[in-house]
N, C-alpha and C positions, 0 to 999 in steps of 0.2 A: 330515152333510156331503153325503151322496148326495141327500137331499131338497133341501138348499140349492142344490146344483148343478142339480138338476132344476128348481127354481124359476127360477134364473137363465136356464136354457135355455128355459124356457117364455116368460119375458119377452122374450128375444132373438128367439124365434120369432114372438111377436106383433109386435115391432118390425119384423122383416123383412117380415111381411105388410103392415104399415102403409106401409112404404117402397115396397113393390111397388105398393101401391094408389095412391101419390102419383106414380109414374112416368107420363109421358104414354104413352097407348096408341098403337100404330101407326094412322095414319089409315085410315078405311074406304076401300075401293077402289070409289068411286062409279062406277056405270055400267060396271064391268068394265074400267076404264082399263088396269090392269096386264096383264090377259089379252089385250087388244087390242095392247098394245105387244109382248108376247111372241109373239103370232101374227105380227106384222110381222117380228120378229127371226127366227122360224122360216122365213119366206119369203125370208130372206137380206138383209133391209134393215138395214144398220148404223145404229144409233141413238146419239144423244147428247142430253143435256139442253139445253133452250132456255128463253128468257125466257117470261114469262107476263103476262097483263094485270094492271095495278096502277093504283090510283086516281090517284096524284099526277101521273105523267107518261104514263100509258097503258101503261107498260112497267115490268117489275120491275127493269130495269137502271138505272133512275133517271137515265138520260141525258136531259137537257133536249133536246126536239126529236128524240128517237130516230126515225130515218127508217123503221124497220120494227118498230114496237112489237109485242112478244110473238111475233115471227116469226124471231128470230135465235138462234144458239147462245149459251150463257153463257160458253163458253171459247174463246179464240183457237186452242186446240189441238183443235178439234172434229173435224178430219179424222183425226188419229191416235187420238183418244179414241173415235170411233164404233165400236160393237161390236154383235155379235149374242149375246153371252154373257148367258144368263138371269140368273145371279147378280148381275152388275154392273147390269143393267137394273132388276132388282128393288130393289137397294139405292138406285139413283137415284130410282126411282119412290116408294119409301117415305120416303126422307129429304127429297125435294123434292116433296111431294104436289100442289103447284100448278103445277109445271113442265110446259110443253109439251115435245115432243121433235122434233128434226129427224132426217131420214135423209140421210146423205151419199151423193150420186149419183156415178156414174162408177166405182164399185168393183164392185158386182154389178149395179146397175140404173141406168137413166136415168129421167127424167120429162119427158114432153111436156106443157107447161103452156099452156093455151089459155083464151080467154074462155069463161065458163060457158055462155052460150047456144050458142056455136059447138060447145062440147064436147058438150052434150046432143044437138044435132043429129047430130054425128059419131058418137056412141055408138049412137044408134038405127040409123044407116045401116050401121055396122060389124057390129052384131049381126044385122041383117036380111040382110046379105051373107054371113053365116056366117064372118066373120073372127074369129079368136081374139083376145079382148080380155082383158088381165090386170086387176090391181087398178086401180080408178078412185076418186078422191076428189073431193069438192066442197068448195070453200071459200066462206064467206059474204062474201069480198071479190070475188066474181064471177069466180072462176077454177075450172077443172076440171083435174085432174092425172091423166094416164095413165101408169102405171108400166110400164116395159118392161125388157127385158134391156139391159145396157150395150153399147155398141159398142166399149168399151175404147179402145185406141190403134191404129187401123189402120196398116198399113205405109205406105200412101199417105196422107200428111198432108192431101191435098186431100179425102180421104173422111171427114175428122173435122170435125165442127161443134162449136164451143165453145158454152157456155151462152148467150152473147149473140148467138145465131143471127140474130135480126132486130132487134137494137138499132142497126143501121147503116142509114141511109136507102136505100142501094142495094139492100137486100134486102127492104124493106118490102112492095113489090108482090108479091113471090114468097111470102113467109111472113107475112102480116099477123097480128099478135096472138099468134104462136106463140113460145114460148121453150123451148129444149131444155136441160134441166139435165143436165149430164154431169160430167166430172171438174172438181173445184174448186167445185162448187155443192152446194146442199142445198134441201130443201123441208120444210115441217112435215108430220109424219106423224100421221094420226088416232089417238086423239082429241086435238084441240087446240082451245084457246079463243082467240078473237080479242077485241081491245078493243071495248067497247060494252056497253050495258045490256040488249041484246035477245038474249042468248044466242048471239051469233055464234060460229061454230065451223068446224072442218075435220072432215069425217066421210067414212067409206067409203060409196061407192055400190055398188062391187063390192069385196069384201074381199080380203085378202092371200092367201087360200087359192087364188085363181086363178093359174095359172102365168104367169110373165112372158113376154110375146111379143117377137118381134123388132120394134124400133121402126119399121123400114122398112115393115112390113106395115100400120101405122096411118097413116103419114105422109101419103100421098096424100089420103085422106079427111079427115084433120084439117086440112091446109092448104087444101083446097077449102072446108070448112065455115068456116074462119077468113076466107077471102076473101069468101064470101057474107055473113058476119056484118059485115065491114067495109063492104061496099057497101050494105048495107041500113040502116046507121045514118047519120043526117044529118051527124054529126061524125066520119065514118069515118076521116078522116086521123089525128085524135088518138086515136080509140078503138082503133086498131090498135096503138098504142105499148104495148109490154109493160111490166109492172112490173119494177123492179130490186130487188136486195138492197141 
């Protein structure tokens, strides 16, 4: 009886090993994606899953004519869902291995979003001037993202700028090409993939280990570089118009 039990146990053990071998293994963390996401969370950037590039419509949401393919959250509750909790971010990253991630602005940080050429020019000038610059990301859709502290909700509402800072014609000359992402907005956080066959992506130029600066310390040089960028382009009137979510 003991031998029979031992035999049955042995068969069960082999069956369990076989079943374990059939289970899908967790996807490899290509390029340290998970580590980069956790580093962003450690910097205080609240994260939530976003869509990713897909063949049929360019976006995993399968919405025909998606206006922002692979650039938007997957949940309408992204603002309350966004978190810096390592356990939750790891679960999302492992269960959704292709997902991009967004970071919700206006909670801990804001993002100053400018044309790529203007941003590169401004970054050089800021560093040469010894001005503290925080995390900076480049996007292959020709945008550069400067991560800063949030201004929160100032007591004087005239001192608060919404994320559609320059989406109105009367402000275009003052802040051409600049968009300020604050409360109610979001941006893709690196590493993120964009639609296209050429490896288009959003990547860190300066990583999240750099402390977040006051946005006002960057604003003058950024707006000046955006104005120069707009003037130097033949189609500067249309080039200055910012992208929308």
